[in-house]
Phi, psi and omega in degrees: 000145179299131180304325180297320180294323180296314180299316181297318181297318179297322180295319181295321182289324182280340186302311180298325179296319180296320181293319179296318180297318179298321180296317179295321179298315181295317184292324183271357181294126183297140179285149178299136182294144177261121182291127177283145179294136180287142177286143176287144179300144182293137175226143181294142177297149180296130182296142177290145179295141179291149178295143180289142177260158181284122179300151183296335183260012179263166178229161178299343179296342182294338177077008180290143182305318183295319181290322179293320178295315180299318178298314180299316180298312183293322179291320177298320177298316180301313180300316181293337182272357180286131184250133180284130177245110179290133182296163180174186181247136178217167177263121186258144176112198186283073182287177190304320184292346177281343174059214182284353178284342181298133184260162184304323183281003172265005182229162004284150174292153184203153181275136179230133175250129183239148170281172179289151177200175176242142177225146183286138181290343180237156167294153178300129182273165176293329179298315180293314180301317183300313184287335178277314187261341181078014177208168178223103184279358190296146176283322178255113188272142177165129185305319184266003172281153175293142174294142179214180186063037177243139179273170175299320178297319177301319181298322180293322177294318178300313182294319178300315180291318178301317180293328178291329178282325189260339186074013179254182183235067173293154180199172170283151175288151167291164180298321180293319177298319180299311184292321178300315179293318180297328179282352181098011179059221181287352179261012185304136174254012174062051178278165176282323177247174183283094177109353182190159169271354180249106190299326181297338179288330193234353190221146167263115181222187188292349179275348182214357189277342189069020179058050175203147174291162183233161179307140182299146176076018183264002169247180180286149178276171175270192186298334179268356184086022180263141184249149169063026176282345163249124175083186184074276172227154174294153183233126178292143169247168185281337190288148159290147183279141173202166175287158181282156169247158184273347186280151180296149181224155176237124181046055182295142180250357183087176180299155180282336178222164179173183180248338186230147174258151183284142175231138183226162163107350184071178181198184187297335179262351187279157177281173177298324180295329181273000180252009181290163181301321188264356182292138182218142173225185182207162179203162177292148187299338182269356185282132181258009176091190184240103173057038170099048182233348182262118178228203182201164175224145187257152180229150171231137174289325176207150179283000000 
C-alpha cells in the first residue's frame, strides 16, 4: 500500500479518539471558583434610648407619660402598703414598760378606745412626695429615704393633692392612732420601742444611724408589720398639742384649737430615750424641722 494512504488511514482512525479525549478534558476541567461574599464584622446593636425621667421641677399636671406612669406606680404602692388596724382599747402614755424614762408630759396614763383604720407600713418616701408635689424638699436625698424637712402645713398640701389624684381620704394619724399602731395594736407585746425592747433591732437613732436617715423599712417591723415608728424621722400627727387627761376617751381628735401640732416617733439624731413609744413633742405647724428630721406617715379610715 502506498505510504500516503497508510498515513491517511491512521489519521482517520485516530480522529474520533482525539475528539473523545478533548471532550473528557473539557468536561472534567474545573469551573472557575465563585467567591463567597465576605461577612461584615460584628458590631453591637445600638443601645435603646433610656426612658426619660421626671425633672425635679416638673409636676404630674404636665401630663407627660413618664410623670403619669410614675404617679400611678407610687400611688398603687401606697395603697398596697396600707395595713389594717383592728380597733380596740389600750392604755396610752407612759406605761410601766417605759420605766423611769417616762416624762411628766407622757402622763397621766389613760384608756383610749379606737375604731378600725388603715395605716401605711412605711413613712412617706421622697419618691412619692416627688411625683405628687413635683419637688423634693428633703435635706438628705434618695427615692427610698423618708421625705423630711416638711412642715405640718406642707403635709396638708401634699395630702390634699394626693386625695385629688386618688379620690380617697388620706390624712395624718391622730396621736392616739399613731401610738396604738406603734404599740402593735391588739397584737401588742408591750415593748418599750415599736417592735422590740432592743432599740437597735427596730430603729435608726443616734446610736446607729451615722446621723443620717435611712431607707424606709430597713429595720425590723413591729407586731403589725409597721416599720420605723421608732426612729428614722419624726412623724407629724393631726392633733393640736395639749396635756393628757386621765379620763377614758373614744376616738380622740385632740383639742379644737392650739398653737402646736403633735410630733411622734423619734428620729436619726435622737437618743434611745426620745425614741420610745410614749415619747411626744410638738412644734408650730409651719416648722420644717432641723436639718432633715420632720416627716409623715399616712392613714385611711377605709380603703
